[in-house]
DOKOLTI-39027 format. One record per residue (C-alpha): residue number from 1; z, x, y. Coordinates in steps of 0.02 Angstrom, whole numbers, plus 50000, padded with zeros to 5 digits. Example, Ala and Ser with C-alpha at 12.3 -4.5 7.8 and 13.67 -1.06 7.14 Angstrom:
<nodes>
nr = 1&up = 50390&east = 50615&north = 49775 .
nr = 2&up = 50357&east = 50684&north = 49947 .
</nodes>
This chain:
<nodes>
nr = 1&up = 53832&east = 52200&north = 54195 .
nr = 2&up = 53854&east = 52020&north = 54142 .
nr = 3&up = 54002&east = 51946&north = 54050 .
nr = 4&up = 53922&east = 51968&north = 53878 .
nr = 5&up = 53892&east = 52154&north = 53907 .
nr = 6&up = 54068&east = 52172&north = 53974 .
nr = 7&up = 54141&east = 52093&north = 53817 .
nr = 8&up = 54035&east = 52204&north = 53704 .
nr = 9&up = 54097&east = 52360&north = 53792 .
nr = 10&up = 54275&east = 52296&north = 53781 .
nr = 11&up = 54261&east = 52263&north = 53594 .
nr = 12&up = 54180&east = 52433&north = 53562 .
nr = 13&up = 54319&east = 52521&north = 53656 .
nr = 14&up = 54450&east = 52435&north = 53547 .
nr = 15&up = 54372&east = 52497&north = 53385 .
nr = 16&up = 54453&east = 52652&north = 53312 .
nr = 17&up = 54352&east = 52810&north = 53337 .
nr = 18&up = 54290&east = 52883&north = 53173 .
nr = 19&up = 54271&east = 53071&north = 53167 .
nr = 20&up = 54122&east = 53154&north = 53082 .
nr = 21&up = 54241&east = 53219&north = 52948 .
nr = 22&up = 54301&east = 53042&north = 52912 .
nr = 23&up = 54122&east = 52982&north = 52902 .
nr = 24&up = 54079&east = 53122&north = 52780 .
nr = 25&up = 54230&east = 53081&north = 52670 .
nr = 26&up = 54181&east = 52898&north = 52670 .
nr = 27&up = 54002&east = 52939&north = 52619 .
nr = 28&up = 54066&east = 53054&north = 52481 .
nr = 29&up = 54184&east = 52920&north = 52416 .
nr = 30&up = 54046&east = 52788&north = 52417 .
nr = 31&up = 53932&east = 52907&north = 52323 .
nr = 32&up = 54066&east = 52941&north = 52193 .
nr = 33&up = 54100&east = 52754&north = 52172 .
nr = 34&up = 53914&east = 52721&north = 52146 .
nr = 35&up = 53908&east = 52860&north = 52017 .
nr = 36&up = 54060&east = 52787&north = 51930 .
nr = 37&up = 53978&east = 52615&north = 51922 .
nr = 38&up = 53820&east = 52692&north = 51848 .
nr = 39&up = 53919&east = 52788&north = 51717 .
nr = 40&up = 54019&east = 52632&north = 51673 .
nr = 41&up = 53859&east = 52533&north = 51648 .
nr = 42&up = 53784&east = 52670&north = 51540 .
nr = 43&up = 53946&east = 52682&north = 51440 .
nr = 44&up = 53942&east = 52495&north = 51406 .
nr = 45&up = 53768&east = 52513&north = 51330 .
nr = 46&up = 53789&east = 52681&north = 51243 .
nr = 47&up = 53798&east = 52684&north = 51054 .
nr = 48&up = 53783&east = 52868&north = 51009 .
nr = 49&up = 53958&east = 52945&north = 50991 .
nr = 50&up = 53914&east = 53110&north = 51074 .
nr = 51&up = 53834&east = 53024&north = 51223 .
nr = 52&up = 53984&east = 52906&north = 51239 .
nr = 53&up = 54100&east = 53057&north = 51238 .
nr = 54&up = 53999&east = 53140&north = 51375 .
nr = 55&up = 54000&east = 52981&north = 51480 .
nr = 56&up = 54188&east = 52960&north = 51456 .
nr = 57&up = 54215&east = 53139&north = 51517 .
nr = 58&up = 54103&east = 53106&north = 51667 .
nr = 59&up = 54197&east = 52946&north = 51705 .
nr = 60&up = 54364&east = 53038&north = 51700 .
nr = 61&up = 54297&east = 53171&north = 51817 .
nr = 62&up = 54231&east = 53043&north = 51940 .
nr = 63&up = 54395&east = 52946&north = 51940 .
nr = 64&up = 54491&east = 53107&north = 51978 .
nr = 65&up = 54372&east = 53146&north = 52122 .
nr = 66&up = 54389&east = 52969&north = 52191 .
nr = 67&up = 54579&east = 52979&north = 52182 .
nr = 68&up = 54573&east = 53144&north = 52276 .
nr = 69&up = 54472&east = 53063&north = 52416 .
nr = 70&up = 54609&east = 52940&north = 52460 .
</nodes>
């Protein structure tokens, strides 16, 4: 093992270990945030009142789910 490999192993061992559950929560949060961004973009372009209402409800739901992931 050369010095470079030794340093890489040292750096990897200093990184916090992420559990599968933490990885799953992170993926879920990222998915929710992407959905929120999509809904926000659609809401910005929506003109029909019923569709806007539906998007606003979806946005509220997504924001609640994101807050619960913290």
